[in-house]
N, C-alpha and C positions, 0 to 999 in steps of 0.2 A: 482184693479188688476182683470184680467179676470179669469174665471174658469180654463182655460188652464195654465195660469201663476201660479195660486195657486197649481195646480197639479204638475207642474215642480218644484216649490219651495219645496213642500212636498217630492217629490222624491229625490231632492238634499240633503235635511236634512237627509233622511234615508241613502243615500250613504255615506255622510260625517261622520255621526255617526258610521256607521259600519266600515269605514276605520280607524277612530281614536280610535275605541274600546270603545266609550262612550255609555252607555245605552241610549236608545231612550228617556226615560222620562227625564233624566238629560239634554240631549241636548235640548229638547223642553222647559224645564224650563229656561235654559240659554238663549235661543233665545227670550223667553217671557220677561225676565228681561232686556236683551239688547234692545229690542224694547221699553220697558217702559222708559229706560234711554234716548235713542235717541229721543223719543217723547217729554219727559220733556225738554230736552235741546233745541229741535227745537221750542217748544212753548215759551220758555224763550227768545230765540234769535230772532225768526222771526214770532212768533204768530201762527205757525202751524208746523207740523212735516215735515219730508222729505220723506214720503212714507214708506211702510213696509220694504223694503230692505234697504233704506237709514237710517231709524231709527235703525235697527238692526246693521248695519255696524258702525254707529256713536256711538251706545251704546257699542259695542265691543271695538272700539278704545278708547272711553271715559273711560271704565272700566280699561283698561290697563294704560292709561295716568293718571287717577285719583289715582290709587294705587301708581304709581311712585311718583307723585307730593306730595301726602299726606305723603308718606314715607320720602321724602326729608325734609319736614318741621316738622317731628316728630309726625305726626298725623296718622300714618299708622294703629293704632288700630281701627280707625273709620270703616275701610273696614272689620274688623273682626267681626263687629256686624252683625249677620245673617240677610239677605235680605235687611233691611233698610240701613245698613252701605254700602253694595255693591252698592245700588242705589245712595246714597249720593256721594260716591266716583266716581261713573260712571258719574253722572251729572256734578260734578266739573271738571272731566277730559274732558268730551265732550265739555263743555263750553270753557275750555282752548284750546282744539284742534281747535274748530271753530275760536276762536280769533287768534290763530297762523296762521291758513290757510287764514284768511282774511287779516292779515298783509302781507303774501306772495302774495296772489292773491285777489285783491279788489272785484272781482265778485264772490268769492267762497260762495256757499250756500245761495244765496239771492233769 
C-alpha cells in the first residue's frame, strides 16, 4: 500500500468512527483484530493474506459469520472469551465464508 493509500485509509477510519460514534481507540482495535482474523484465514486457505483491506473485510465478515455459526451449534460462549474467543470465532466464520463463496464462484479469493 502506498503512503497516499495509507493516508486515505486512516482518514476513512476517522470519518467512519466519528459517524458511528465509536471512540477512535476502539475502532482501531476492532480493525486490528479483523485484520488478524482475515490474515489467519487467508494463510490457512491460500498460504497468504488478502492484503490489508481484504483482510479487514474478511475478518469483519468472518466475525459476524462465526458468531452466528457458533451460536447455532450451541458454542456461542466461545466468542465471549475476551480477545482469543473473538479471533477463534472470526477465523471459523471467515473460513466458512470463503468456503461458501468458493462454492458459489469457483474463482473466488484464489
